[in-house]
C-alpha positions in Angstrom: 0.0 -0.1 0.0 1.4 3.1 -1.2 -0.2 5.1 1.7 2.5 8.4 0.7 0.2 8.5 -2.7 -2.7 9.3 -0.3 -0.5 13.0 0.9 -1.2 14.6 -2.0 -4.6 16.6 -2.8 -6.7 15.1 -5.6 -7.2 17.7 -8.3 -10.6 18.9 -8.1 -12.0 18.0 -5.0 -11.7 20.8 -3.1 -12.9 23.1 -5.7 -16.0 20.9 -6.0 -16.5 21.0 -2.4 -16.8 24.5 -2.4 -18.8 24.7 -5.0 -21.3 22.6 -3.2 -21.1 24.5 0.1 -21.8 27.3 -1.4 -25.3 25.8 -2.7 -25.5 24.3 0.6 -25.4 28.0 2.5 -28.4 28.9 -0.3 -30.6 26.2 1.0 -30.3 27.7 4.4 -32.4 30.7 3.5 -34.3 29.0 1.3 -34.5 29.3 -2.9 -37.7 31.5 -2.8 -35.9 35.0 -3.0 -32.1 34.2 -3.2 -29.8 37.2 -1.8 -26.8 38.4 -3.8 -24.6 35.8 -2.2 -26.9 33.3 -3.0 -27.4 34.0 -6.6 -23.5 33.7 -7.1 -23.4 30.2 -5.3 -26.2 29.3 -7.7 -24.3 30.3 -10.9 -21.1 28.8 -9.9 -23.2 25.4 -9.5 -24.4 26.2 -13.2 -20.5 26.9 -14.5 -19.5 23.8 -12.7 -21.2 21.8 -14.8 -21.6 23.8 -17.8 -19.5 21.7 -20.3 -21.5 18.6 -19.1 -24.6 17.2 -20.4 -26.4 18.7 -17.3 -25.5 22.2 -18.7 -28.7 23.2 -20.1 -31.3 21.8 -18.0 -28.7 23.4 -14.8 -28.6 26.6 -16.4 -32.7 27.0 -16.8 -32.9 25.9 -13.2 -30.3 28.5 -12.0 -32.3 31.4 -14.4 -35.6 30.2 -13.1 -34.3 30.1 -9.3 -33.0 33.2 -9.6 -36.3 35.3 -11.1 -38.1 33.3 -8.2 -40.1 31.3 -10.5 -38.7 27.7 -9.5 -40.7 24.2 -9.9 -39.9 20.8 -9.4 -38.3 19.9 -12.3 -35.6 23.0 -11.2 -35.1 21.7 -7.9 -34.0 18.1 -9.6 -31.9 19.8 -11.7 -29.9 21.7 -8.8 -29.7 18.5 -6.8 -28.6 16.5 -10.0 -25.6 19.3 -10.2 -24.5 18.9 -6.5 -24.6 15.0 -6.8 -22.6 15.2 -10.3 -19.8 17.5 -8.2 -19.5 15.3 -5.3 -20.0 12.0 -7.6 -16.5 13.7 -9.4 -15.1 13.9 -6.2 -15.9 10.5 -5.0 -14.6 9.2 -8.5 -11.6 10.9 -8.3 -10.6 9.8 -4.6 -11.4 6.1 -5.0 -9.5 6.4 -8.2 -6.4 7.6 -5.9 -7.1 5.1 -3.6 -7.4 2.2 -5.8 -3.9 3.4 -7.5 -2.4 3.4 -4.0 -3.4 0.1 -3.3 -2.6 -1.3 -6.2 -6.3 -2.4 -6.7 -8.3 -3.4 -9.6 -12.0 -2.7 -9.6 -14.8 -4.0 -12.2 -16.9 -1.5 -14.2 -20.5 -1.3 -13.8 -22.1 -3.3 -15.7 -25.2 -1.4 -18.5 -28.8 -1.9 -17.2 -32.0 -1.0 -18.6 -33.9 1.6 -16.9 -36.3 0.7 -14.1 -40.0 0.5 -13.9 -41.8 3.4 -12.7 -43.2 2.1 -9.3 -45.7 4.3 -7.1 -45.5 7.5 -9.1 -48.0 9.3 -7.2 -46.5 8.7 -4.2 -43.2 9.5 -5.3 -45.0 13.0 -6.5 -46.0 13.5 -3.2 -42.3 13.4 -1.7 -40.5 15.4 -4.3 -43.5 18.3 -3.5 -42.5 18.3 -0.2 -38.8 18.1 -0.9 -39.4 21.3 -3.3 -41.5 22.8 -0.2 -38.5 22.4 2.1 -36.1 23.7 -0.4 -37.9 26.9 -0.9 -38.5 27.5 2.6 -35.1 26.9 3.6 -33.9 25.4 6.6 -34.4 29.0 8.8 -38.2 28.7 7.4 -39.5 25.2 8.4 -41.9 25.1 11.4 -44.0 22.3 12.8 -46.8 22.5 9.6 -44.0 22.3 6.6 -42.6 19.1 8.4 -45.7 17.4 9.4 -46.8 17.5 5.9 -44.4 14.7 5.1 -46.3 12.5 7.5 -49.0 11.3 5.1 -46.5 10.4 2.2 -43.5 8.8 4.7 -46.9 6.2 5.9 -47.5 5.4 2.4 -44.1 4.9 1.2 -43.3 2.5 4.1 -46.5 0.3 3.6 -45.1 0.0 -0.1 -41.9 -2.4 0.1 -40.6 -0.9 -3.0 -40.5 2.2 -2.0 -39.5 1.9 2.0 -35.6 2.8 1.2 -37.2 6.7 0.4 -39.9 6.2 3.4 -37.3 5.4 6.1 -35.1 7.9 4.7 -37.9 11.0 4.8 -39.2 9.4 8.1 -35.4 9.9 9.4 -34.8 13.2 8.1 -38.4 14.5 9.0 -37.8 13.7 12.3 -34.2 15.5 12.6 -35.9 18.7 11.3 -39.4 18.2 13.7 -36.9 18.1 16.5 -35.0 21.3 15.4 -38.3 23.4 15.0 -38.8 26.3 14.3 -35.6 26.9 12.0 -35.4 30.5 12.5 -34.5 29.9 16.2 -32.2 27.2 15.6 -28.5 28.1 17.1 -26.8 26.5 14.3 -27.9 24.6 11.2 -26.4 21.2 10.4 -25.5 22.6 6.9 -24.0 19.6 5.4 -25.8 16.8 6.7 -29.1 18.3 5.5 -28.5 19.2 2.2 -27.0 15.5 1.9 -29.9 13.9 3.1 -32.1 16.4 1.2 -30.5 15.6 -1.9 -30.4 11.9 -1.4 -34.1 11.9 -0.9 -34.6 14.2 -4.0 -32.5 11.8 -5.9 -34.7 8.7 -4.5 -38.1 10.0 -5.3 -37.3 10.4 -9.3 -39.2 8.1 -11.2 -37.1 4.7 -11.7 -34.3 5.6 -9.1 -36.0 2.5 -6.8 -36.2 0.3 -9.5 -34.9 -3.6 -8.2 -31.6 -3.8 -8.6 -30.4 -6.4 -10.8 -29.0 -9.4 -8.7 -26.9 -12.1 -9.4 -25.5 -15.4 -7.3 -22.1 -16.2 -6.4 -20.6 -19.3 -4.9 -17.0 -19.4 -3.2 -15.5 -19.1 0.3 -16.4 -16.1 2.5 -13.4 -14.6 4.8 -14.4 -12.2 6.9 -12.4 -8.9 7.3 -14.1 -7.2 10.0 -17.4 -5.8 11.2 -18.7 -2.0 10.9 -21.3 -1.6 13.0 -23.9 1.2 12.0 -26.0 2.6 15.1 -29.2 4.9 14.8 -31.9 5.7 17.5 -34.4 3.1 15.7 -32.3 0.8 13.5 -29.2 -1.2 13.8 -27.4 -2.6 10.8 -23.8 -4.5 10.9 -21.9 -4.8 8.3 -19.1 -7.6 7.3 -16.5 -6.4 5.0 -14.9 -9.8 3.7 -12.8 -11.3 0.6 -14.9 -14.3 -1.5 -12.7 -16.6 -2.9 -14.5 -17.7 -6.4 -13.5 -19.7 -9.2 -12.7 -16.5 -10.8 -10.1 -15.3 -8.3 -11.1 -13.2 -4.9 -13.2 -10.3 -4.8 -14.0 -7.7 -2.0 -17.8 -8.4 -1.1 -19.9 -7.0 2.0 -22.7 -8.4 4.0 -25.1 -6.8 6.0 -28.0 -7.9 8.6 -29.9 -5.0 9.7 -32.9 -4.7 13.1 -35.2 -2.1 14.5 -34.3 -0.7 17.8 -34.9 1.8 20.2 -32.7 4.7 21.2 -32.6 3.3 24.5 -30.7 0.4 23.6 -27.2 1.1 22.9 -23.4 -0.9 23.2 -23.2 -4.1 23.1 -26.8 -4.8 23.4 -27.2 -3.9 19.9 -25.9 -7.5 19.2 -28.5 -9.3 20.6 -31.2 -7.7 18.0 -29.0 -8.9 14.9 -27.8 -12.7 16.2 -31.4 -13.9 15.9 -30.9 -13.0 11.5 -28.0 -14.5 10.5 -25.2 -17.2 11.2 -22.9 -14.8 9.7 -22.2 -13.1 13.0 -21.4 -16.0 14.7 -19.1 -17.6 12.4 -17.2 -14.0 11.9 -17.0 -14.3 16.0 -15.3 -17.4 15.8 -12.9 -16.7 13.2 -14.6 -19.1 10.3 -15.0 -19.4 6.9 -18.5 -19.6 5.3 -18.6 -21.5 2.4 -21.2 -20.0 -0.2 -23.5 -21.6 -2.5 -25.8 -19.6 -5.2 -25.5 -16.7 -2.6 -27.3 -13.4 -4.2 -25.3 -10.3 -5.0 -25.5 -7.2 -6.4 -23.2 -5.7 -8.9 -22.0 -3.2 -6.3 -20.9 -6.1 -4.3 -23.3 -6.4 -1.7 -24.4 -10.1 -0.2 -28.3 -10.3 -0.2 -27.8 -12.8 2.9 -29.3 -16.0 3.5 -28.4 -18.4 5.7 -29.6 -21.3 3.4 -26.7 -20.5 1.1 -24.0 -20.8 3.7 -22.5 -23.0 6.0 -19.9 -22.9 8.2 -16.3 -23.6 6.9 -13.2 -24.1 8.5 -11.1 -21.4 10.7 -9.9 -18.5 9.3 -8.0 -15.3 10.8 -8.7 -11.9 9.5 -5.4 -10.7 9.4 -3.9 -13.6 7.7 -6.8 -13.3 5.0 -5.6 -9.7 5.0 -1.9 -10.4 4.1 -2.6 -13.3 2.0 -5.7 -12.1 -0.4 -6.8 -8.2 0.3 -3.7 -6.9 -2.3 -4.5 -9.4 -4.8 -8.7 -8.8 -4.3 -10.8 -7.4 -7.3 -13.0 -4.5 -6.0 -17.0 -4.1 -7.1 -18.3 -1.4 -8.6 -20.0 2.0 -7.0 -23.6 2.2 -7.9 -24.2 5.4 -9.8 -26.4 6.6 -6.9 -23.7 6.1 -4.3 -21.3 8.0 -5.4 -20.3 10.3 -2.9 -17.0 10.9 -1.1 -19.2 10.0 2.4 -19.5 6.4 1.3 -15.9 5.7 0.7 -15.1 2.9 2.9 -12.4 0.5 1.5 -10.7 -2.4 3.7 -6.9 -2.3 3.8 -4.3 -3.4 6.1 -1.8 -1.2 7.6 1.4 -2.3 9.0 4.7 -0.6 10.2 3.5 2.2 11.2 4.4 4.3 14.7 0.9 5.2 16.6 0.6 8.3 19.1 -2.5 8.9 21.2 -3.5 12.2 22.7 -6.7 12.8 24.6 -7.9 9.8 23.0 -7.2 10.7 19.6 -4.9 8.0 18.0 -2.9 8.8 14.9 -0.7 6.3 12.5 2.5 7.6 11.3 3.2 5.8 8.1 5.9 6.6 5.2 4.3 9.8 3.6 1.3 10.2 5.6 0.0 10.8 9.2 -3.7 9.4 9.4 -5.9 9.9 12.2 -8.0 6.9 13.5 -11.6 7.4 13.8 -15.2 5.7 14.0 -14.5 3.5 17.1 -17.6 2.0 18.6 -18.8 0.9 22.3 -20.0 -2.7 21.1 -17.1 -4.7 21.3 -13.5 -4.6 23.0 -11.3 -2.6 20.8 -10.4 0.5 22.9 -8.2 3.9 21.9 -5.6 2.7 24.0 -5.6 -0.8 22.4 -5.5 0.8 18.9 -2.4 3.3 20.1 -0.6 0.2 21.3 -0.9 -1.8 17.9 1.3 -3.1 15.3 -1.1 -4.3 12.7 -4.5 -2.9 11.8 -7.4 -4.2 9.4 -9.4 -0.9 9.0 -11.4 1.1 6.4 -10.0 3.9 5.0 -12.6 7.0 4.6 -13.2 10.3 3.5 -14.1 13.2 5.7 -12.1 16.1 4.1 -9.0 14.2 4.6 -8.4 10.1 4.8 -9.3 8.7 7.9 -8.7 5.6 9.2 -11.6 3.3 11.2 -9.9 0.1 12.5 -11.9 -3.1 12.2 -9.3 -5.3 14.1 -5.7 -4.5 15.5 -3.2 -7.0 16.4 -1.5 -5.6 19.8 0.2 -6.9 23.1 -1.9 -8.1 26.1 0.0 -9.2 28.8 3.1 -9.9 26.8 1.6 -11.8 23.9 0.3 -10.3 20.6 -3.4 -10.7 19.9 -5.7 -9.6 17.4 -8.7 -8.1 19.0 -11.5 -7.3 16.6 -14.2 -4.1 17.1 -17.0 -6.7 16.6 -16.0 -9.8 18.4 -18.9 -9.7 20.5 -20.7 -10.0 17.5 -22.0 -13.3 17.6 -21.5 -14.1 21.4 -19.1 -12.4 23.8 -16.5 -15.5 25.1 -14.6 -13.0 27.7 -15.3 -11.8 30.7 -15.6 -8.0 29.9 -18.1 -8.8 26.9 -20.2 -11.0 29.1 -20.5 -8.4 31.9 -21.8 -6.2 29.2 -24.1 -8.1 27.5 -25.8 -9.4 30.8 -26.1 -5.9 31.6 -28.0 -5.4 28.6 -29.9 -8.7 28.0 -32.4 -7.3 31.0 -33.3 -4.0 29.0 -33.9 -6.2 25.9 -36.1 -8.8 27.4 -38.2 -5.8 28.9 -38.2 -4.4 25.2 -39.4 -7.7 23.7 -42.0 -7.7 26.5 -43.9 -4.6 25.8 -43.2 -5.2 22.1 -45.3 -8.5 22.4 -48.0 -7.1 25.0 -48.2 -4.0 22.1 -48.8 -6.6 19.2 -51.6 -9.1 21.5 -53.3 -5.7 21.8 
């Protein structure tokens, strides 16, 4: 891995971020009556895509917005321009990372346009999202936010559109918590712009068409587990190398479950174990033999226990040292092209670690990188990371490269051992994990009993 190649700026990324930041600030006050600074930011957005196929539509959208006659199609054009800039930044950063890692990546397959499903529901979502943009984050109130409720309920009831429904439900909940916008002490400008733009894209006809799915067989060798927590949901995403007849390839496998905001830390694993044997195999550091497992073009396994069985022991660091460098990466789905999505597995060795106030940094030849993304649902701590000699982690981007450890080799009681962030995924075998799980078990039991009573009523 040529980490020194990540130290140099990637051409165009900073400029793309500046244009996007200018547009995001326009959304704070809204698109209805842009002032001088907002007009300049809109024109900069149009100029940034002036030599692309979007040029005509974005130019018209900018003109109509400045004139005060913006419509839904103009909102969609502005979002397309913003997303195109962030997509280009994503592609440039990913290309640099692949070059540094010597990693090959499959091209995205050409797929036919999907069928339009639930157009009336999508139209309702687009209408609300346009109203938000016109009002701006400072202009939101409870009445405006509540207009999403009916559309969200209908979207959640339609399986093909549930992805958008979940996004709008969470976004509306955030907005509601901050209402009224005029009194907000600060605005999460980039976050809300990202959520809003993502929703606008998914609300376009055909965006939520079924993803083409194939099948794959081979030996799955887990590298680590990335835990995604939200107040109402949790997901464990296993990053792995899949040995196939055509060679090793990088894949992901995810299991999810609903939760409540009071359940955090080690307790969330109990919600996930009932869904999949995958987490148990990972905790035991075993491979899994897959037969005709469904997989998307983007490298996501649609996990089914019926297509997998436990295999021989397979240690993550051995997998990383032997197979990771030669594994082919999956292409990124077009609508997923955003720098925040970058999460590429890498093996890091030969670094000097330093810690200050729980902030750990690794100094590598040509690059010093900060460690980020540790969670409280496993035994991996900043102190163990700071003492480590090797790390399997995810390279991420947040204006700079960051490393999220999934596992480290570190000295414990004068012996070098592997400590995994997701070690308790399939069940805690150590005393600390068992104690943490016992404390969470009562809460999970009470919640399940209450849910059962509600369902019986």
